[in-house]
N, C-alpha and C positions, 0 to 999 in steps of 0.2 A: 333673200338671195338663195339660189339653188344650191343644194348639197353637191359639190364636186366630186365626191367619191362614187365610184361605180356601185350599182345596185347589189346588195349581198354582201357588201364589205362590213366589217365590224364597226360598232360605234366607236367615237373618239373617247379617249380616257376622260374620267370625270374631272371636272375642274379641281384643281388643287392636289391631284393625286400624282406623286412624283415617283412612285416606284413600289415594289412589294412591301417596304416597311421595315422596321426595327427587329422585330420578331423573325422576319424571313432571313435577315442577316446572321443571325444565331443558326438559324435551321441549315443555311447554306453552309456555314462553316463546320458544323457537325457532319453534313453530308460530304464535304470536300475531304474532311479528315478520313472518313470512312472509305472513300474512294481511292485515296492514296494507299490505304491499307490493302484493299482489293487488289490494286495493281502490283503492289509488292508481293502479295501472297501467289499471285497467279504466275508470276516469274519465279519467286524463290522455291516453291514446292516441287515444280518440274525440275529446276537445277539440282535440287537435292536428290530427286529420285534418280536423276542421271548419275550423280555421285554414288548412289547406292547400287545400281543396276544398269546394264546396257540392253537388257530385253526390251525391244520396242512394244511388246504387249503390255508389260508391266508399267512401262511410262505412260502409254496410252491410257491405261486405266484411270488415271487421274482425270482425264477428260470426260470419261464415262461417269465418274462420280460426281464431277461437276454439274451434270445435267440431272442426276437422280432426284435431288430434293425437289425440284420444281415438279417433276413427273408425280413423286410420291405424296407431297404434302402441299402442293400449290393451292388446291381448293379448300382444304381444310384450314390452313392459315388464313385464307381471305375470311372464312367465317369467324375464326378467332379474333382477327383484327377488328371486324365489325362488333364484337362483343365487348371488347375491353379498350382502355385508354391507349391510344396509338404511341404516345411517348413511353410509357411503360415498355410496350413490346419492343420499341427501338433500343431502349437503354438496355433491356435485358438481353436482346439479341447481340449488341455490341459487347457486352460484358461477357457473355459466354465465349464469344469467339476470340475476344481478347485474351480470356483465361486459357483457352485452348491452344493458342498460339504461344502464350507464355509458358504452358507446360512443355510444348514441343521444344521450345528454346532450350529449356532446361534440360530435356532429354538429349538434344543435340550436344549441348556441351558436355554431358556425361558420357557421350560416345555411344548412346543408345540409337541405333538407326534402323529402320524397317520400312519397307514400302507400305506395309499394311498401317504402320503409324501415319504414314502420309495420306493413305486413303482415308482412315478415321478423321484426321484433322481436316481434310478437304470437305467431307461429308457432314461434319459438324458446322464448319464455317459457312458453307453454302446453305444448310438449312437455316441458319441464322440470317444469311442474305435474304433468303425468301421472305422471312418475318419482317426484317428491317425494311426491305425494299417495298413491301405491299404496305406496311404501316406507314412509310414516309408518303407515299403517294396518297394514301387516304387521309393523312394529317394536313398535307399542305393546304388544300381549299379552306381549312380552319383557320390558318394564319395569314393567308393572302386574299385580297378581294378577287372575286372572278374575273373582272376585267384585267387584273395583272397576272393571271395564272401563266400566260403565254411566255410573258417577260421572265416570271420566276423559273419556269421550267427551263427556259433558254439558259438562264444564268447557271442553273443546276447542272445542266448537260455541258455547258463550256466548263464548269469546274471539274466535272468528271473526265472530260478529255484531257485537260491539261495534267490532272493528278493521276488518273489510272492509265490512260493510254499513252501519254508522253512521258511523265516523270517515273511512274511506279516501276516499270520494267528496267529502264537503265539504272536507276538507284539501287534495285534489288541485285542486279548483275554486278555492279561495281563493289557493293558491299559483300556480297556472297564471295568474291574473289579474295577478300580480306578474311572473312571467317563465315562459315555457313550460319552461325547463330545470330550474327548481327542483324540481317534484314529480317529475320523471324521476330527478334525482340522489338525492332522498329515497328513491324507490323502488329504486334500486340499493342504496343503503345499508341499507335494511331487509332486503333478501335476504342481503346479506353478514353482517349481524348474526345472521340465522336460521341460516346455514351455520355460524358460529362456534359457537353455542350448541349445535347438534346434534354438532358434532366434540368438545364437552366432555362428551358421554355415555360413561361407561365401562361396557361391558357384556361379558360373556362370552356366546358362543353358547349358546343352551338345547340340552340334550342330549334327544333323544327329542321327542315330539309330544304331543298330547292322548291320553287314554285312548283304547281300542279302542272303547267304547261311545258315544264322541262323534261318530262318523260311519264311513262306509266308510273303507278305508285308502288313503292318498293313492297318486296313480299312480306306477307305479315308474319310476326315472330312465330316461329315453330312451337307446336305443343310440346313435342319432345325437346329435350336440352341437348340432343345429340349434335355434335358438329357436322356430321355426315349429312344429317337431315337439312340443317342451315346451309350447308354448301350445295346441296341439290335444290334448295329453294333458291339460292343465288344464280344456279345454272338455268333454272326456269325462267327467272326473270330475264336474263341475258338473252335467252332464245326467243322470248316472247316479244321482244322489243327491237324494232327494225334497226335502230340506230346502234344499239349495243351489239346486236347479232353480226350486223354489218361490218363495225370497226373490229371485231374479233376476227372474223374471217379475214378481213383486210390484213390484220396483223400476221395471221397465219401464213397468207399467200406472200406476203413480204418477206417473212423468215424463210419461207421454201427458196425463194429467188436468192436471198443473201446466203443461205447454206449452200447451194449449188456454186455459188461464186467462190466462197471461202475454200471450198474442198480442194480447189484446183488452182487458186490464185497464185500460189508460190511457183508452181510448175509453169503456168502461162507466163508470168513475169521473167522468170530465170531462162526458159527454154524457148517460148516462142518470141519474146520480145528481147530476149538476150542480155538482160540486166545480170551483171555479175552478182553472185552471191553475197559478196561483202558488202554490196551497196543495196541489198534487198531492204533492209530496215529503213534506209533513208529514203528510198523510193517510195516506201509505203507509208511514210511520214505525212506524205501529201494529203493523205485521207485525213489525218487529224487537223491539217491546216483547213481543209474544206469543211470538216465538221465544226471547227470553231467559228468559221464564217457563217455557217448555217444558223449556229446558236445565236450569233450577233443579229442577224438581219431578219430571223423568223418573225419575231413580234411585228416589226415595221412592215414587212411584205404583207403579213395577214391583216393588218388593220388598214392597208391601202387597198388590197385587191379582195379580201374576204378569204375565209379558211377554205372553202369548196374549191375556189379557183387555184389558190396555191397548192392544195393536194393534187389536183389534176394536173397542173401544169409540171409539178415536181416529178410525179411518176412518169409521165411522158417524156420529159427532157431527159431523166435518168435513163429510160428504156431507149431512147435514141442514140445517146452516147455509148452505151453497151453494144447495142447493135452495129454501129459504126466501128468500133473496136475489133469485134468479131470478123467483120467483112474486111477491115483493111488494118490489121495490127501494126502499131508502131509504137516506139519509145515515147513520144510526146503524147500521142493520142492516149497511150496508157496512163501516163501520169495525169492526163486531164480526166480520165475515167475514174481512176482511184480518188482524185479529189473531188469529183461529181458525186461518187459514191458515199463520201462522207458528209458532204453538204447535204445531198438529198434525204439520206436516212436520218439525219439531225432534224431537219425541217419537218419531216413527215412524222417522226415519233413526238417531237414537242407539240406540234400542232393537234394531233390526234390525243395525246394524252391530256392536253389542256381542255380539249372539247369534252372529253369523257369525264373530267373533274368537274366541269362546269354543269353538266346535265344529269349527273347520276345522283341520286337520292343518297344522303349521307349514311343511311342506315345499311346500304347494300354496297358502299363504295369499295370495300375492301374485297368483297367477292367478285365485283365486276372486274377490278384491276387484275386480280389473282386468276379469273378465267380467261382473260386475254393473255396474260403472260404465259400461261400454261399451254393454250393453242400454239403461241408463237415458238416456245420451248420445243414443244413436241414435233412442230414443223420444220424446224432447223436440221435435225439429223436426218430427216426423210430427204430434205433437199440436199444435204452433203452427199448422201448415197446416190441420189439422182445426178448429181454432178460429177461424182466420181465415176459412174457407169458412162455417162455421156462423154466424159473426157477421155475415154478409151477410143471412141470414135475420132474425136479431135478436140485439142483443148480449147477451140473457140466455140464448140456447141453448147457448153454450159452458159456462155455469155448470151447466145441466142435465146437459150431456154429462159434465162432470167430476164431478158429484154422483153420476151413475149409475156411473161408472167406479170411484170411490172406494168406493161401496157394495158393488160387486161383489167388490171385492178380498177382505174378510173371509169372503164367502160361498165364495169359490173357494179360499181359503187358511188358513182357520181351522184345519184339521187340521195343516197345515204349521207354523203358529204355535205349536201345542201340542207337536209333535214336536220342534221347535227348542227350546222352553223346556225339555223334559224333558231333551234331550240336555245343554243348558247347565248345568241343576242338576246332573247326573251329573258332568260335566267339572269344575264348581266345587268339588264335594265330594271329587274325587280328590286324591292325594296331590300331583300335579303343580301343584295350583293353590294350594298353601300360601304361595307367595311369588315374586317376580319375580326374575329373574337375579341373582345377587349382583356387585356392582360389583368391577372389577378393582382390585388394590392399586395406590394411586398410584405412578407413577414417580419415581424420585429426582431 
């Protein structure tokens, strides 16, 4: 009987495989605890800054500090993560930022408050986030079979949305109203819990990497022990491979569009659409609903239609909705666009990350992930500046700019998407994809 699935769609899951597995459940719990801490911190620190000073530039400095670690350390962290046990990196990162927030809690209780202390805490926490996030994305393919990576990434993204985007901010705000130190203490505790859960993951290092047809060979070990040399080796690998290069540029283009939208979104919603400021948070919550739906349906859509088709359709669909909103703004269409933004960006991120985790050789995984994130983080502020400048002409113009950028992505990279999907299908059917690393025997 002929296979009813369209050509180019992903292979069905292997018989008897029911999900990412027991080790992933622990990994998910650790990730979710850390995401809750992130959500609390990203609300509590700005609130504490406003309690210290009303200078807009001083408060905005926290956002600048938020970006700095990725730009300063992203590539070197990728090289470091490729050298060491990723679990050690994740545990150390959460332990350090947990200790940092605990110290800030104590200083707050003692009445020692300074914007510079907040800058330092944000810088340390976000530097640790660079390490934790890069190590986590590098570790995931070791504990989840390749055919289950999309489902696993979808669950991770769903957990992040609920804890960081939905719960973290309101919880931090409510607790801050009681006492400024309470959300900081909870923040520190959530990081420590995440570290303990990662520490409980028993793994053996995987021997070997993806099969040779999953991409070009990884860069040879550098003769110099310099992290800078190894980071540059990783960049050369990324740029020499069509899939890696295309996915990195795709991420940068998407971040450029998102930055342009985020820069003027609050003005567009409150001024052009006329949504009251008091209802702005509830209106934007539609994005989280869309993102949760995207995380839930991503794996099913990709298995049925194929990764390349899903990526092309998602980019074009989101571009169409944004263009329609710019040309005919309305409250209902705006809510649809906000929800579509959350849904589409979640699907795009989950599919692309899963493809890269499947086709990237293990020895260069950290550098590949870090390089892609670095380009995306660098493009975001550029997009924000462009969105702000275009918004002076008209608040609908950044939406048209984002729509054009998103529509151009599948036109420029559709062949990259198809090649990545083909490599991933080959890697998933290879013997190395039959299962995750076996757990170590429990110690006596």
